[in-house]
MIVEXTI-870567 format. One record per residue (C-alpha): residue in three letters; residue number from 0; chain; x, y, z. Coordinates in Angstrom, 2 decimals. Example, Ala and Ser with C-alpha at 12.3 -4.5 7.8 and 13.67 -1.06 7.14 Angstrom:
   residuo   num   cadena        px        py        pz
       ALA     0        A     12.30     -4.50      7.80
       SER     1        A     13.67     -1.06      7.14
This chain:
   residuo   num   cadena        px        py        pz
       MET     0        A     -6.08    -31.33    -44.12
       ASN     1        A     -7.79    -34.51    -42.95
       PHE     2        A     -8.99    -34.70    -39.38
       LYS     3        A     -9.62    -37.85    -37.34
       ILE     4        A    -11.73    -37.74    -34.18
       LEU     5        A    -11.64    -39.80    -30.99
       LEU     6        A    -14.76    -40.05    -28.81
       ALA     7        A    -15.46    -42.02    -25.66
       PRO     8        A    -18.53    -44.27    -25.31
       THR     9        A    -21.30    -43.73    -22.76
       LYS    10        A    -23.04    -45.86    -20.17
       ASN    11        A    -26.46    -44.88    -21.49
       ILE    12        A    -27.77    -47.10    -24.27
       ASN    13        A    -30.41    -46.47    -26.94
       PRO    14        A    -32.19    -49.85    -27.29
       PHE    15        A    -33.94    -49.16    -30.59
       PRO    16        A    -31.94    -50.42    -33.58
       ILE    17        A    -32.30    -48.73    -36.96
       ARG    18        A    -30.23    -50.40    -39.67
       GLN    19        A    -28.41    -48.04    -42.03
       GLU    20        A    -27.15    -48.80    -45.54
       ILE    21        A    -23.52    -48.51    -44.41
       VAL    22        A    -22.59    -51.54    -42.32
       SER    23        A    -19.21    -52.42    -40.84
       LEU    24        A    -17.95    -54.90    -38.26
       PRO    25        A    -15.75    -54.29    -35.20
       PHE    26        A    -12.05    -54.81    -35.91
       PHE    27        A    -11.47    -56.44    -32.53
       ALA    28        A    -14.56    -58.68    -32.51
       SER    29        A    -12.52    -61.76    -31.51
       GLU    30        A    -10.99    -59.94    -28.55
       ALA    31        A    -14.46    -58.79    -27.49
       GLU    32        A    -15.71    -62.37    -27.70
       ASN    33        A    -12.96    -63.53    -25.33
       ILE    34        A    -13.84    -60.80    -22.82
       VAL    35        A    -17.54    -61.66    -22.95
       ARG    36        A    -16.79    -65.36    -22.54
       ASP    37        A    -15.03    -64.59    -19.27
       ILE    38        A    -17.70    -62.20    -17.98
       LYS    39        A    -20.39    -64.80    -18.67
       THR    40        A    -18.81    -66.96    -15.96
       LYS    41        A    -19.64    -64.33    -13.32
       ASN    42        A    -22.89    -63.90    -11.44
       ALA    43        A    -24.77    -60.67    -10.79
       GLU    44        A    -23.21    -60.18     -7.36
       GLU    45        A    -19.69    -60.50     -8.78
       LEU    46        A    -20.52    -58.12    -11.61
       SER    47        A    -22.03    -55.63     -9.16
       HIS    48        A    -18.82    -55.65     -7.12
       LEU    49        A    -16.56    -55.47    -10.19
       MET    50        A    -18.37    -52.53    -11.77
       SER    51        A    -19.51    -50.80     -8.55
       ILE    52        A    -23.11    -50.85     -9.75
       SER    53        A    -26.41    -51.84     -8.14
       HIS    54        A    -27.57    -55.45     -8.19
       LYS    55        A    -30.43    -54.47    -10.52
       ILE    56        A    -28.10    -52.87    -13.06
       ALA    57        A    -25.70    -55.81    -12.72
       GLU    58        A    -28.52    -58.22    -13.59
       LEU    59        A    -29.40    -56.14    -16.66
       ASN    60        A    -25.81    -56.10    -17.87
       LEU    61        A    -25.28    -59.78    -17.14
       ASP    62        A    -28.33    -60.52    -19.27
       ARG    63        A    -26.84    -58.40    -22.06
       PHE    64        A    -23.57    -60.30    -21.89
       GLN    65        A    -25.39    -63.65    -21.86
       ASN    66        A    -27.19    -62.63    -25.07
       TRP    67        A    -24.05    -61.20    -26.71
       LYS    68        A    -22.92    -62.83    -29.96
       LYS    69        A    -19.87    -62.50    -32.14
       SER    70        A    -21.90    -63.46    -35.22
       PHE    71        A    -23.78    -60.67    -36.93
       GLY    72        A    -27.27    -60.35    -38.31
       GLY    73        A    -29.27    -60.43    -35.08
       ASP    74        A    -32.21    -58.20    -34.25
       GLU    75        A    -30.49    -56.69    -31.20
       GLU    76        A    -27.49    -55.33    -33.08
       LEU    77        A    -27.03    -51.57    -33.13
       HIS    78        A    -24.74    -49.26    -35.03
       ALA    79        A    -22.26    -47.84    -32.54
       ILE    80        A    -23.16    -44.24    -33.43
       GLN    81        A    -26.81    -44.97    -32.63
       MET    82        A    -26.33    -47.15    -29.56
       TYR    83        A    -24.58    -44.70    -27.26
       SER    84        A    -26.93    -42.07    -25.90
       GLY    85        A    -24.93    -40.10    -23.32
       GLU    86        A    -24.42    -36.35    -23.39
       ALA    87        A    -21.74    -36.25    -26.11
       PHE    88        A    -23.82    -38.41    -28.46
       LYS    89        A    -26.99    -36.43    -27.74
       ALA    90        A    -25.05    -33.32    -28.70
       PHE    91        A    -23.66    -34.99    -31.82
       ASP    92        A    -27.29    -35.72    -32.72
       PHE    93        A    -26.78    -38.37    -35.38
       PRO    94        A    -30.49    -38.60    -36.35
       THR    95        A    -30.34    -35.06    -37.77
       LEU    96        A    -27.02    -35.50    -39.58
       ASN    97        A    -27.46    -35.26    -43.34
       SER    98        A    -26.79    -38.63    -44.95
       ARG    99        A    -24.29    -37.02    -47.34
       PHE   100        A    -21.92    -36.84    -44.35
       TYR   101        A    -22.26    -40.54    -43.44
       GLU   102        A    -19.22    -41.74    -45.38
       LYS   103        A    -17.07    -38.89    -44.06
       MET   104        A    -18.20    -39.69    -40.51
       GLN   105        A    -17.35    -43.36    -41.02
       GLU   106        A    -13.86    -42.42    -42.19
       THR   107        A    -13.28    -39.68    -39.60
       LEU   108        A    -14.77    -40.78    -36.28
       PHE   109        A    -13.41    -43.45    -33.93
       ILE   110        A    -15.18    -44.48    -30.70
       LEU   111        A    -13.07    -46.03    -27.96
       SER   112        A    -14.60    -48.96    -26.08
       GLY   113        A    -13.80    -51.10    -23.05
       LEU   114        A    -15.31    -54.14    -24.76
       TYR   115        A    -14.58    -53.61    -28.46
       GLY   116        A    -11.37    -51.58    -28.15
       ILE   117        A    -12.19    -49.13    -30.90
       LEU   118        A    -15.19    -48.78    -33.18
       LYS   119        A    -16.24    -47.02    -36.34
       PRO   120        A    -19.67    -45.34    -36.30
       PHE   121        A    -21.48    -47.95    -38.39
       ASP   122        A    -19.91    -51.00    -36.72
       LEU   123        A    -22.62    -53.40    -35.59
       VAL   124        A    -22.45    -54.04    -31.85
       TYR   125        A    -24.53    -55.51    -29.07
       PRO   126        A    -25.60    -53.44    -26.04
       TYR   127        A    -23.13    -53.72    -23.18
       ARG   128        A    -21.55    -51.86    -20.28
       LEU   129        A    -17.84    -52.22    -19.62
       GLU   130        A    -15.83    -49.15    -18.66
       MET   131        A    -12.21    -48.89    -19.78
       GLY   132        A    -11.12    -47.85    -16.28
       LEU   133        A    -12.13    -51.10    -14.57
       ASN   134        A     -9.46    -53.05    -12.70
       TYR   135        A    -10.38    -56.11    -14.70
       SER   136        A     -8.91    -58.17    -17.48
       HIS   137        A     -9.83    -61.58    -18.81
       GLU   138        A     -6.13    -62.31    -19.30
       ALA   139        A     -4.05    -62.80    -16.16
       ARG   140        A     -0.98    -61.11    -17.65
       PHE   141        A     -2.84    -57.78    -17.75
       ASN   142        A     -3.99    -56.01    -14.59
       ASN   143        A     -6.76    -54.07    -16.27
       LEU   144        A     -8.43    -53.25    -19.59
       HIS   145        A     -6.15    -50.25    -20.13
       LYS   146        A     -3.13    -52.51    -20.28
       PHE   147        A     -4.93    -55.10    -22.39
       TRP   148        A     -6.06    -52.58    -25.00
       SER   149        A     -3.22    -50.04    -25.02
       ASP   150        A     -0.85    -51.60    -27.54
       ARG   151        A     -3.68    -52.95    -29.69
       ILE   152        A     -5.47    -49.62    -30.06
       THR   153        A     -2.23    -47.66    -30.54
       ARG   154        A     -1.14    -49.98    -33.35
       TYR   155        A     -4.61    -49.85    -34.89
       LEU   156        A     -4.51    -46.05    -35.03
       ASN   157        A     -1.05    -46.04    -36.57
       ASN   158        A     -2.28    -48.44    -39.25
       SER   159        A     -5.48    -46.46    -39.87
       ILE   160        A     -4.28    -42.84    -39.80
       ARG   161        A     -1.66    -41.25    -42.01
       SER   162        A      1.13    -39.19    -40.48
       ASP   163        A     -0.15    -36.04    -42.23
       GLU   164        A     -3.62    -36.42    -40.70
       LEU   165        A     -4.53    -34.61    -37.49
       ILE   166        A     -6.12    -36.45    -34.55
       ILE   167        A     -8.61    -34.44    -32.49
       ASN   168        A     -8.89    -36.16    -29.13
       LEU   169        A    -12.41    -35.54    -27.84
       ALA   170        A    -12.45    -38.63    -25.63
       SER   171        A    -12.42    -38.48    -21.85
       GLN   172        A     -9.12    -39.14    -20.06
       GLU   173        A    -10.40    -42.52    -18.86
       TYR   174        A    -10.46    -43.63    -22.48
       SER   175        A     -7.84    -41.52    -24.23
       ASN   176        A     -5.23    -42.58    -21.66
       VAL   177        A     -5.38    -46.06    -23.15
       ILE   178        A     -3.54    -44.73    -26.21
       ASP   179        A      0.22    -44.30    -26.11
       PHE   180        A      0.25    -41.01    -27.99
       LYS   181        A      4.07    -40.95    -27.95
       LYS   182        A      3.93    -43.94    -30.29
       VAL   183        A      1.24    -42.49    -32.56
       GLY   184        A      2.73    -41.18    -35.78
       SER   185        A      0.21    -38.35    -36.17
       ARG   186        A     -0.12    -35.08    -34.31
       VAL   187        A     -2.77    -35.10    -31.56
       ILE   188        A     -4.69    -32.05    -30.35
       THR   189        A     -6.86    -32.32    -27.23
       PRO   190        A     -9.54    -29.61    -26.85
       TYR   191        A    -10.71    -28.57    -23.37
       PHE   192        A    -13.90    -26.64    -22.66
       LYS   193        A    -14.07    -24.33    -19.67
       GLU   194        A    -16.62    -22.02    -18.09
       LEU   195        A    -15.92    -18.65    -16.48
       LYS   196        A    -17.17    -18.65    -12.89
       LYS   197        A    -16.18    -16.11    -10.26
       ASP   198        A    -13.27    -14.83    -12.34
       LYS   199        A    -11.92    -18.36    -12.82
       PHE   200        A    -12.14    -20.83    -15.71
       SER   201        A    -13.18    -24.32    -14.70
       THR   202        A    -14.46    -27.49    -16.36
       VAL   203        A    -18.09    -28.50    -15.91
       SER   204        A    -18.41    -32.16    -16.87
       ILE   205        A    -21.82    -32.10    -18.55
       PHE   206        A    -20.99    -28.96    -20.55
       SER   207        A    -17.65    -30.43    -21.59
       LYS   208        A    -19.26    -33.67    -22.79
       ASN   209        A    -21.85    -31.69    -24.74
       ALA   210        A    -19.16    -29.55    -26.39
       ARG   211        A    -17.13    -32.62    -27.38
       GLY   212        A    -20.09    -34.07    -29.24
       LYS   213        A    -20.85    -30.80    -30.98
       MET   214        A    -17.24    -30.23    -31.98
       ALA   215        A    -17.08    -33.76    -33.45
       ARG   216        A    -20.09    -32.96    -35.62
       PHE   217        A    -18.67    -29.53    -36.49
       ILE   218        A    -15.52    -31.17    -37.86
       ILE   219        A    -17.51    -33.67    -39.92
       GLU   220        A    -19.89    -31.08    -41.39
       ASN   221        A    -17.27    -28.45    -42.23
       GLU   222        A    -14.47    -28.62    -44.78
       MET   223        A    -11.48    -27.35    -42.85
       LYS   224        A     -8.30    -26.53    -44.72
       SER   225        A     -5.96    -26.47    -41.71
       GLU   226        A     -5.83    -26.87    -37.96
       GLN   227        A     -6.26    -23.10    -37.65
       ASP   228        A     -9.83    -23.49    -38.89
       LEU   229        A    -10.67    -25.47    -35.75
       LYS   230        A     -9.76    -22.42    -33.66
       LEU   231        A    -12.78    -20.70    -35.22
       TYR   232        A    -15.13    -23.10    -33.44
       ASN   233        A    -17.69    -20.93    -31.61
       LEU   234        A    -20.81    -23.01    -30.98
       ASP   235        A    -22.70    -22.24    -27.77
       GLY   236        A    -20.50    -19.22    -27.15
       TYR   237        A    -17.15    -21.02    -26.85
       LEU   238        A    -14.07    -19.18    -28.11
       PHE   239        A    -10.49    -20.36    -28.47
       LYS   240        A     -8.31    -18.95    -25.67
       GLU   241        A     -4.74    -18.86    -26.93
       GLU   242        A     -3.15    -17.71    -23.66
       LEU   243        A     -4.56    -20.76    -21.83
       SER   244        A     -3.61    -23.19    -24.59
       THR   245        A     -0.46    -25.05    -25.57
       ASP   246        A      0.54    -26.49    -28.93
       ASP   247        A     -1.34    -29.72    -28.30
       ASN   248        A     -3.89    -28.76    -25.62
       TRP   249        A     -6.39    -26.22    -26.91
       VAL   250        A     -8.69    -24.43    -24.47
       PHE   251        A    -12.08    -23.05    -25.48
       VAL   252        A    -13.88    -20.86    -22.97
       ARG   253        A    -17.16    -19.04    -22.48
């Protein structure tokens, strides 16, 4: 059985580009260009208010948008899988992934993005910060980025994933909610990771993010014959908890 993986991006950026042999370009580069063109008209104060960030961070991100290009070949371009450096991507630990898994990763992993919509790992991108949950859209007919991207990303997934392939949704709700899963022709399983504290299972954000990254790598590095193989995931002490799970929402606890 073929698995496809969804991950969310991170705010933290690794600024050191290392070009790999596999190179791809964002599918929605033109849409990203239109978004950037609109954001470039804003000043740091407006960006600070829009993103609820400090003036200093707003200036940094405005500078990134001013230097953003649709054309490719620039020194500042990064592969998506190398650019994001938040907890899930630290846990995925791309630098230690054996290169024999690169092609499988490129075919298996999709990274959702507020600017680019959806990315493959080796897509070349410029550093940016633009959360999917912002109440912003460059087009007046959409109230926010969720509404702008929803139909586009849903159609993209339907065109990219066969009906007999299984989607493992390891993205945060902020990002995965952009997809209309009712319109996706493939089955979707969303894993949840919970910790036992005072006789109660609860989600701890940083641990959950870490587990999502490690499960994504686990899927890429292991040849799984069926969805049941994913239930054997046991890194860092997590175990599948059937009584807390449903058909499409799988809970792993420790």
